C-alpha positions in Angstrom: -10.6 -9.0 -20.3 -9.7 -6.9 -17.4 -6.0 -6.7 -16.6 -4.7 -7.4 -13.1 -1.5 -5.8 -12.0 0.4 -7.4 -9.2 2.8 -5.3 -7.1 5.4 -7.7 -6.0 7.1 -7.4 -2.6 10.7 -6.2 -2.4 13.3 -6.8 -3.8 11.7 -6.9 -7.3 11.7 -3.2 -8.5 9.9 -4.0 -11.8 6.2 -3.9 -11.5 4.4 -5.0 -14.6 1.1 -6.7 -15.5 1.3 -10.4 -14.5 -2.1 -12.0 -15.1 -5.5 -11.6 -16.5 -8.7 -11.8 -14.5 -11.1 -14.4 -15.9 -14.4 -12.8 -14.8 -16.5 -13.2 -11.7 -16.9 -17.0 -11.6 -15.5 -18.3 -8.3 -12.7 -20.7 -8.4 -13.5 -24.3 -7.5 -13.1 -25.0 -3.8 -13.6 -21.4 -2.5 -17.4 -21.0 -2.5 -18.5 -20.9 1.1 -15.3 -22.3 2.5 -13.3 -20.7 5.2 -9.8 -20.2 3.8 -8.0 -18.4 6.6 -7.5 -19.0 10.3 -9.9 -17.4 12.8 -9.1 -13.9 14.2 -7.5 -12.4 11.0 -8.7 -8.8 10.7 -9.1 -6.9 7.5 -9.8 -3.2 7.2 -11.8 -2.4 4.0 -11.5 1.3 3.1 -14.2 1.9 0.5 -16.7 4.7 0.1 -19.2 2.9 -2.2 -21.8 1.1 0.0 -22.4 -1.7 -2.6 -18.7 -2.4 -2.8 -18.5 -2.4 1.0 -21.3 -4.9 1.3 -19.9 -7.2 -1.4 -16.3 -7.1 -0.1 -17.6 -7.7 3.5 -19.6 -10.7 2.4 -16.8 -12.3 0.5 -14.2 -11.7 3.2 -16.5 -13.0 5.9 -17.1 -16.2 3.8 -13.3 -16.5 3.7 -13.4 -16.5 7.6 -12.0 -13.0 8.0 -13.1 -10.4 10.5 -14.0 -7.3 8.6 -13.9 -3.6 9.7 -15.2 -1.0 7.2 -14.2 2.6 6.7 -15.7 5.0 4.2 -12.7 7.2 3.7 -9.0 7.3 4.3 -9.2 9.2 7.6 -11.6 6.6 9.0 -9.3 3.8 7.7 -6.3 5.3 9.6 -8.3 5.4 12.8 -9.5 1.8 12.3 -6.0 0.6 11.6 -4.8 2.1 14.9 -7.8 0.7 16.8 -8.1 -2.9 15.5 -4.5 -3.5 14.3 -5.6 -5.4 11.2 -3.6 -8.1 9.4 -4.4 -6.5 6.0 -5.9 -3.4 4.5 -8.0 -3.3 1.3 -7.8 0.3 0.2 -9.8 2.1 -2.5 -7.9 4.9 -4.1 -10.6 7.4 -4.7 -12.5 8.3 -1.6 -13.9 11.5 -0.1 -12.1 13.4 2.8 -8.8 11.5 2.3 -8.0 9.4 -0.7 -6.2 6.0 -0.5 -2.8 7.2 -1.5 -2.7 9.9 1.2 -3.9 7.4 3.8 -1.2 4.9 2.8 1.4 7.7 2.9 0.4 8.7 6.4 0.2 5.1 7.6 3.6 4.2 6.3 5.2 7.3 7.8 3.8 6.6 11.3 6.4 4.4 13.0 4.0 3.7 15.9 1.2 2.5 13.7 0.7 -1.1 12.7 2.1 -1.8 9.2 0.0 -4.5 7.6 0.1 -5.4 3.9 -2.0 -3.1 1.8 -4.0 -4.2 -1.3 -5.1 -1.3 -3.4 -8.5 -1.5 -5.2 -9.2 0.7 -8.1 -11.7 0.9 -10.9 -9.1 2.5 -13.1 -6.1 0.9 -14.8 -2.8 2.5 -13.8 0.2 3.5 -15.7 3.6 2.1 -15.0 4.5 5.4 -13.2 1.4 5.2 -11.0 2.2 1.6 -10.2 5.8 2.6 -9.3 4.4 5.3 -7.1 2.1 2.8 -5.2 5.0 0.5 -4.7 7.2 3.3 -3.3 4.3 4.0 -0.8 4.5 0.5 0.5 1.6 -1.1 -1.4 1.8 -4.9 -1.7 -0.8 -5.7 -4.3 -3.2 -4.0 -6.8 -6.6 -5.3 -7.9 -8.9 -3.8 -10.4 -12.6 -3.5 -9.5 -15.0 -5.1 -9.7 -12.9 -7.5 -7.7 -12.9 -11.1 -8.8 -13.5 -13.4 -5.8 -11.0 -16.1 -6.9 -8.3 -13.5 -7.6 -9.0 -11.8 -4.2 -8.6 -15.2 -2.5 -5.3 -15.8 -4.4 -3.9 -12.3 -3.4 -5.0 -12.8 0.2 -3.4 -16.3 0.2 -0.1 -14.6 -0.6 -0.4 -12.1 2.2 -2.2 -13.8 5.1 -1.7 -17.0 7.0 -4.0 -19.8 6.1 -6.2 -22.0 8.4 
């Protein structure tokens, strides 16, 4: 089983594992169904082309408008340009990693401040999770991302149709 760690919004300062991912089978009722209202924009910051394609396909099936960046610097430019409703941010990318991009975004008072969901192939320690929370990260998902779990996390952070 892969462990999913949820970073809860303030005021909960204790960030601990909250659920287990059950694999890649989609949850009943989400296959091919638009779950969110039209016009919701998501920036996907991910350097792996296969992951970019998979995430884009899933998010588009959910009815979301997807903009893809291959590194943190591109992600910051896209955030300023398209003003997304949410960011999915890989942590390990070339040029600028996810943590640095989030740090810069959260420090920029003129930039949009959408929720950030961190994607990582690596489990994180409590200290790393605390660091993400202090950066302003809203959620954390392990890769490969389970479609049903992604829908659940997005459902917490985005308005529905």
